[in-house]
LUMNUNU-829760 format. One line per field, with one value per residue: x, y, z of N, C-alpha, C in turn; residue in one letter. Coordinates in steps of 0.05 Angstrom, whole numbers. Layout:
// residues N
n_xx: X;...
n_yy: Y;...
n_zz: Z;...
ca_xx: X;...
ca_yy: Y;...
ca_zz: Z;...
c_xx: X;...
c_yy: Y;...
c_zz: Z;...
resn: A;...
// end
This chain:
// residues 250
n_xx: 2131;2124;2133;2082;2045;2064;2048;1996;1973;1992;1960;1907;1920;1919;1869;1840;1841;1845;1785;1767;1789;1748;1696;1705;1714;1660;1636;1648;1629;1577;1567;1578;1543;1493;1511;1512;1490;1441;1408;1433;1460;1485;1478;1516;1505;1516;1492;1502;1480;1455;1475;1442;1445;1430;1376;1373;1389;1435;1442;1477;1457;1397;1353;1347;1354;1327;1295;1337;1397;1417;1464;1476;1525;1516;1540;1539;1548;1531;1513;1485;1458;1432;1387;1376;1329;1294;1239;1236;1284;1340;1391;1432;1432;1474;1518;1559;1611;1603;1604;1557;1536;1483;1455;1394;1348;1306;1252;1214;1186;1178;1169;1205;1196;1243;1288;1297;1278;1272;1256;1211;1250;1243;1204;1213;1258;1287;1269;1252;1249;1269;1279;1254;1261;1232;1188;1223;1212;1202;1210;1166;1162;1199;1161;1137;1164;1112;1082;1056;993;962;921;859;805;746;694;696;687;666;693;703;757;772;843;859;920;969;1025;1041;1023;963;906;847;781;768;794;788;766;730;764;773;759;794;780;822;818;864;878;921;925;960;1028;1060;1092;1063;1061;1025;1029;1014;1045;1084;1033;1016;1005;998;1025;1015;1020;1064;1041;1021;1011;940;935;900;895;889;874;871;869;874;856;874;851;881;925;961;1018;1026;1063;1082;1130;1162;1229;1248;1193;1168;1193;1180;1119;1088;1050;1020;969;920;871;846;792;749;686;657
n_yy: -1301;-1244;-1243;-1275;-1234;-1193;-1219;-1222;-1163;-1164;-1186;-1173;-1118;-1135;-1153;-1119;-1078;-1107;-1116;-1063;-1059;-1092;-1063;-1026;-1029;-1058;-1016;-988;-1006;-999;-956;-953;-981;-949;-907;-844;-780;-767;-717;-681;-649;-615;-578;-545;-498;-456;-402;-367;-295;-261;-288;-340;-279;-213;-210;-265;-335;-375;-446;-490;-531;-556;-579;-612;-674;-691;-649;-602;-565;-513;-486;-433;-383;-335;-300;-239;-230;-193;-135;-96;-83;-137;-180;-236;-281;-333;-382;-346;-317;-270;-234;-179;-129;-134;-112;-108;-164;-175;-212;-260;-304;-336;-374;-423;-464;-518;-541;-572;-610;-608;-553;-492;-425;-379;-321;-258;-195;-139;-81;-106;-151;-204;-208;-201;-244;-263;-315;-378;-439;-484;-546;-579;-656;-664;-711;-721;-699;-716;-678;-654;-658;-621;-549;-539;-492;-432;-398;-336;-331;-307;-292;-266;-235;-261;-256;-229;-246;-230;-263;-305;-333;-384;-390;-437;-445;-481;-522;-577;-536;-526;-501;-499;-469;-469;-500;-494;-429;-377;-336;-265;-212;-244;-245;-275;-298;-306;-352;-373;-421;-459;-469;-439;-386;-372;-351;-336;-341;-320;-341;-302;-259;-198;-169;-211;-231;-256;-229;-246;-290;-309;-352;-359;-313;-274;-250;-216;-210;-178;-203;-187;-249;-280;-325;-387;-429;-422;-435;-440;-412;-426;-379;-374;-395;-462;-481;-484;-538;-579;-585;-538;-519;-515;-515;-468;-470;-425;-412;-391;-363;-360
n_zz: 635;628;575;567;562;528;487;487;490;430;401;406;393;340;330;341;293;240;254;248;180;166;177;160;102;96;108;43;10;25;11;-40;-74;-52;-95;-127;-99;-131;-134;-109;-150;-195;-263;-312;-353;-413;-441;-489;-516;-569;-612;-651;-676;-665;-638;-602;-576;-551;-525;-490;-468;-479;-436;-383;-352;-299;-240;-218;-193;-235;-258;-305;-347;-374;-426;-467;-527;-559;-605;-573;-508;-466;-423;-388;-368;-322;-283;-253;-239;-262;-297;-285;-336;-391;-419;-485;-493;-442;-383;-336;-284;-275;-219;-212;-184;-204;-180;-205;-256;-322;-379;-378;-392;-418;-433;-453;-419;-436;-465;-521;-545;-540;-562;-613;-617;-575;-536;-511;-487;-435;-416;-361;-350;-388;-442;-489;-557;-618;-671;-728;-796;-828;-844;-911;-962;-956;-999;-1016;-1026;-1088;-1120;-1127;-1091;-1098;-1089;-1019;-953;-887;-829;-769;-732;-675;-640;-611;-569;-549;-508;-555;-596;-639;-641;-686;-692;-746;-799;-844;-890;-913;-964;-954;-898;-847;-768;-717;-666;-613;-560;-508;-478;-451;-417;-415;-459;-521;-593;-650;-720;-777;-832;-891;-889;-891;-836;-801;-760;-690;-632;-576;-526;-456;-414;-409;-424;-480;-551;-606;-681;-743;-815;-891;-935;-982;-1032;-1031;-999;-927;-893;-815;-756;-681;-664;-623;-600;-619;-620;-663;-673;-648;-651;-654;-718;-773;-824;-867;-905;-952;-983;-1044;-1047;-1092
ca_xx: 2102;2126;2140;2056;2029;2070;2040;1966;1973;2000;1932;1891;1915;1915;1841;1829;1857;1831;1755;1770;1790;1720;1674;1715;1703;1628;1618;1650;1608;1547;1573;1585;1515;1476;1508;1518;1461;1429;1389;1451;1480;1495;1491;1517;1496;1527;1488;1504;1463;1459;1480;1462;1431;1424;1360;1370;1389;1441;1451;1494;1438;1371;1344;1356;1338;1320;1303;1366;1399;1426;1482;1479;1534;1514;1564;1535;1564;1506;1521;1469;1456;1415;1397;1369;1312;1277;1239;1225;1303;1337;1406;1429;1427;1503;1530;1561;1628;1602;1585;1556;1528;1468;1442;1370;1338;1281;1246;1186;1193;1168;1188;1207;1207;1278;1274;1311;1273;1300;1224;1212;1272;1226;1183;1244;1261;1301;1252;1252;1237;1295;1257;1264;1249;1212;1209;1232;1186;1210;1199;1154;1175;1199;1133;1138;1160;1098;1076;1033;968;956;898;839;777;725;672;699;670;679;698;719;764;789;859;878;949;984;1046;1056;1011;948;871;834;759;753;814;777;753;734;769;755;780;793;796;837;821;880;884;936;922;981;1035;1090;1090;1058;1033;1006;1041;1013;1074;1081;1012;1014;992;998;1039;1001;1035;1068;1027;1032;996;914;922;885;899;866;887;849;880;864;870;857;852;901;939;977;1022;1022;1077;1084;1162;1181;1250;1239;1178;1153;1208;1163;1095;1070;1057;998;951;898;853;837;765;731;663;635
ca_yy: -1275;-1209;-1249;-1285;-1213;-1178;-1231;-1215;-1145;-1157;-1214;-1148;-1096;-1149;-1159;-1083;-1071;-1130;-1105;-1033;-1063;-1103;-1045;-1001;-1052;-1057;-979;-978;-1029;-994;-928;-966;-997;-928;-892;-812;-757;-749;-686;-649;-660;-587;-578;-521;-485;-436;-390;-341;-270;-250;-319;-324;-258;-199;-217;-293;-345;-404;-451;-507;-561;-547;-597;-634;-699;-687;-635;-598;-531;-504;-461;-416;-374;-314;-281;-222;-238;-175;-106;-69;-93;-156;-199;-273;-296;-357;-385;-310;-305;-247;-238;-155;-124;-146;-99;-135;-172;-182;-242;-263;-318;-340;-393;-428;-493;-528;-565;-590;-621;-570;-524;-463;-402;-356;-291;-219;-178;-120;-77;-117;-153;-224;-214;-200;-275;-280;-328;-400;-461;-503;-569;-603;-685;-666;-723;-713;-693;-720;-657;-669;-666;-585;-549;-533;-459;-416;-387;-313;-328;-282;-298;-241;-252;-248;-255;-223;-258;-234;-292;-304;-360;-376;-408;-444;-453;-500;-550;-564;-553;-497;-517;-476;-477;-491;-504;-466;-401;-360;-308;-237;-203;-261;-241;-287;-302;-325;-360;-391;-449;-471;-460;-425;-366;-375;-334;-351;-333;-337;-342;-291;-258;-171;-166;-236;-253;-250;-220;-266;-285;-317;-368;-353;-286;-271;-227;-217;-188;-187;-192;-206;-264;-293;-358;-406;-450;-421;-427;-426;-428;-401;-369;-384;-417;-489;-497;-512;-562;-605;-588;-528;-511;-523;-510;-469;-456;-410;-410;-366;-383;-343
ca_zz: 644;612;544;547;571;503;460;493;472;402;388;409;367;311;328;326;265;231;255;237;160;160;178;121;73;100;92;20;2;27;-9;-74;-61;-53;-106;-123;-81;-147;-118;-108;-178;-217;-282;-318;-376;-422;-452;-506;-524;-590;-629;-674;-686;-638;-620;-606;-547;-555;-504;-494;-468;-469;-414;-366;-340;-269;-218;-193;-193;-255;-258;-323;-347;-403;-445;-490;-557;-580;-601;-550;-488;-464;-393;-386;-344;-331;-274;-239;-239;-283;-303;-300;-360;-385;-448;-494;-484;-408;-380;-310;-273;-253;-202;-218;-175;-212;-161;-215;-282;-352;-399;-360;-420;-414;-445;-444;-414;-448;-485;-545;-546;-534;-585;-633;-615;-553;-527;-511;-468;-412;-409;-335;-339;-400;-452;-519;-572;-646;-691;-753;-815;-843;-863;-931;-957;-958;-1024;-1015;-1043;-1101;-1130;-1119;-1073;-1118;-1068;-998;-931;-865;-817;-743;-723;-654;-649;-577;-573;-519;-520;-564;-618;-641;-650;-696;-690;-779;-808;-881;-892;-944;-967;-945;-881;-814;-747;-712;-638;-604;-532;-494;-456;-440;-397;-429;-483;-554;-619;-677;-746;-815;-859;-904;-899;-882;-807;-790;-744;-669;-599;-555;-494;-431;-403;-396;-444;-501;-561;-642;-701;-772;-834;-915;-940;-1014;-1038;-1025;-977;-906;-869;-791;-740;-664;-664;-590;-606;-625;-619;-691;-697;-636;-671;-670;-740;-780;-834;-869;-935;-962;-1007;-1052;-1044;-1119
c_xx: 2109;2123;2098;2040;2038;2059;2011;1970;1972;1975;1908;1897;1917;1876;1833;1828;1845;1795;1747;1781;1761;1700;1687;1707;1678;1631;1638;1646;1576;1552;1568;1550;1490;1483;1510;1484;1450;1427;1413;1471;1470;1506;1499;1523;1508;1505;1496;1479;1473;1476;1450;1459;1432;1397;1353;1387;1406;1446;1458;1478;1418;1344;1364;1340;1330;1310;1328;1371;1421;1441;1490;1503;1524;1521;1545;1549;1551;1524;1509;1469;1436;1411;1384;1355;1295;1275;1242;1259;1317;1375;1406;1432;1457;1499;1552;1601;1626;1595;1580;1542;1508;1453;1410;1367;1316;1277;1220;1195;1173;1183;1188;1216;1228;1269;1296;1280;1264;1265;1228;1229;1262;1209;1196;1259;1278;1277;1262;1242;1260;1269;1270;1250;1226;1210;1208;1217;1201;1198;1188;1178;1179;1173;1152;1139;1128;1101;1055;1014;963;935;872;808;756;695;677;683;676;673;714;732;779;809;873;904;957;1011;1032;1037;982;912;857;805;746;778;820;773;742;748;762;779;760;799;809;835;836;880;904;938;931;999;1067;1080;1091;1061;1033;1012;1030;1030;1062;1055;1021;1004;992;1005;1019;1025;1034;1055;1036;1012;963;908;915;906;891;887;868;862;861;862;858;863;874;906;961;982;1025;1045;1077;1133;1172;1203;1241;1217;1155;1168;1189;1133;1081;1076;1036;995;932;892;836;821;760;699;640;641
c_yy: -1269;-1223;-1260;-1248;-1189;-1195;-1230;-1196;-1152;-1168;-1195;-1128;-1102;-1158;-1137;-1081;-1087;-1123;-1086;-1032;-1067;-1079;-1022;-1008;-1046;-1020;-962;-997;-1019;-970;-937;-974;-969;-910;-862;-793;-744;-716;-663;-641;-627;-590;-550;-516;-453;-422;-357;-322;-262;-258;-332;-294;-239;-205;-252;-299;-365;-415;-479;-537;-542;-555;-610;-655;-697;-661;-634;-564;-524;-476;-443;-388;-358;-309;-266;-224;-213;-151;-87;-97;-118;-172;-228;-274;-315;-365;-359;-311;-283;-245;-199;-150;-128;-123;-117;-138;-176;-210;-238;-292;-332;-376;-408;-456;-491;-544;-584;-595;-601;-566;-491;-441;-383;-330;-281;-196;-151;-107;-82;-129;-189;-233;-203;-220;-286;-291;-353;-407;-481;-521;-578;-625;-682;-683;-715;-716;-695;-698;-671;-662;-617;-576;-538;-503;-453;-407;-356;-317;-300;-295;-285;-255;-242;-241;-251;-236;-259;-252;-294;-328;-352;-394;-410;-450;-467;-510;-579;-561;-527;-517;-504;-484;-479;-485;-498;-446;-388;-339;-278;-227;-221;-246;-265;-284;-315;-328;-373;-401;-465;-469;-453;-419;-370;-346;-352;-332;-331;-329;-329;-260;-223;-176;-187;-253;-226;-246;-241;-260;-307;-326;-346;-326;-289;-248;-228;-199;-201;-177;-206;-227;-274;-312;-370;-426;-430;-430;-412;-432;-409;-400;-367;-415;-441;-503;-504;-534;-587;-593;-570;-502;-518;-502;-489;-462;-439;-409;-385;-374;-373;-368
c_zz: 625;581;536;553;543;475;454;475;442;393;394;392;350;308;316;293;248;231;242;203;155;154;154;104;75;83;67;8;2;6;-35;-85;-72;-66;-111;-106;-110;-153;-104;-127;-190;-235;-293;-349;-394;-442;-463;-513;-539;-614;-624;-692;-662;-619;-620;-577;-560;-531;-511;-485;-463;-446;-395;-352;-322;-259;-216;-194;-222;-257;-283;-330;-374;-409;-472;-508;-588;-587;-589;-523;-477;-428;-404;-364;-343;-308;-239;-227;-269;-278;-303;-328;-373;-424;-462;-490;-449;-407;-347;-298;-261;-250;-202;-194;-183;-193;-175;-249;-294;-365;-379;-389;-401;-430;-436;-441;-419;-474;-506;-561;-542;-549;-613;-648;-597;-521;-527;-476;-454;-408;-387;-330;-367;-427;-481;-543;-597;-659;-722;-769;-822;-854;-894;-933;-964;-977;-1020;-1030;-1064;-1129;-1112;-1103;-1086;-1101;-1035;-981;-897;-840;-791;-738;-702;-649;-611;-589;-538;-527;-532;-594;-621;-647;-659;-699;-729;-784;-840;-871;-915;-940;-965;-916;-848;-796;-729;-679;-623;-574;-522;-470;-440;-421;-399;-454;-511;-568;-640;-695;-762;-831;-885;-911;-882;-852;-795;-775;-711;-650;-597;-523;-479;-423;-400;-414;-469;-520;-595;-654;-730;-783;-861;-928;-967;-1014;-1037;-998;-948;-897;-844;-783;-709;-667;-651;-610;-591;-623;-647;-687;-671;-627;-665;-699;-752;-811;-850;-891;-931;-984;-1019;-1058;-1070;-1133
resn: M;K;H;R;H;R;S;K;G;L;F;V;A;V;G;V;C;A;A;G;L;V;A;A;L;L;G;F;A;T;S;A;V;A;G;P;D;T;A;N;I;V;T;R;V;T;V;T;A;G;K;P;S;E;F;K;F;T;L;S;K;K;K;I;T;S;A;G;T;V;I;F;T;V;I;N;K;G;K;I;G;H;N;F;T;I;N;G;K;K;T;P;V;L;A;P;G;K;S;T;K;L;T;V;V;F;K;K;K;G;S;Y;V;F;K;C;S;L;T;G;H;A;A;A;G;M;I;G;T;F;G;V;S;V;A;T;V;A;P;P;P;T;P;T;T;T;T;V;P;K;T;A;C;S;S;P;V;S;T;T;V;T;V;D;E;F;E;Y;G;F;K;L;S;Q;A;S;V;P;C;G;S;V;T;F;Q;Q;K;N;S;G;G;A;T;H;N;F;N;L;Q;G;I;A;G;G;R;G;A;L;I;G;P;G;Q;S;T;T;M;T;V;Q;L;T;P;G;K;I;D;Y;V;C;D;V;Q;D;H;A;S;L;G;M;V;G;S;L;T;V;T;D;T;H
// end
């Protein structure tokens, strides 16, 4: 009788172990099908200030494929102080050789402007965009080198041209203007910072303006063809380039 009780207890124990093993295997299978929780993925990006030149940034990654958390490790390799701002957050001003970390949560897709917020640093080149779930845009052919027009203007005319700046392009009210005094009224209808720079023209670099902002510049143009670009890092390669024809009405 005692032997029968021991056998029955052994069978119960084996049954419990088998049931536990089946449950564990089913749980593993369910976990494998569910896959990783992409919402909790953290991306790490190294930001080097002062490289390749004093007023430039170099990022180890310029975009992420989906919204999420990014930990930026910011290193100042320049010779003066810089900081790094993006999506409403910023680092303290870093002395040369110093570094810090900045954790930023991106909840929506889009192009986020990053820059150094110290006076004059963004205008000098410390500005760019970081992409979140933004499709890659094939870069256009590299613009040809601009030769500054040297032909004199025999019949100067005053003209006003409106310039619409957006991601990623320009829309001018006219693609050809008579030589003389030309006023460019620039407005940013996009969602990132832009500017309008007439290559090789004295006074032809428009100010950096944010979304909804406007600015104006007046320059003297002589007959020829002038290339224009946006100076913000990577914007020219994304399509913010073009050319303007200057004619002589004589």
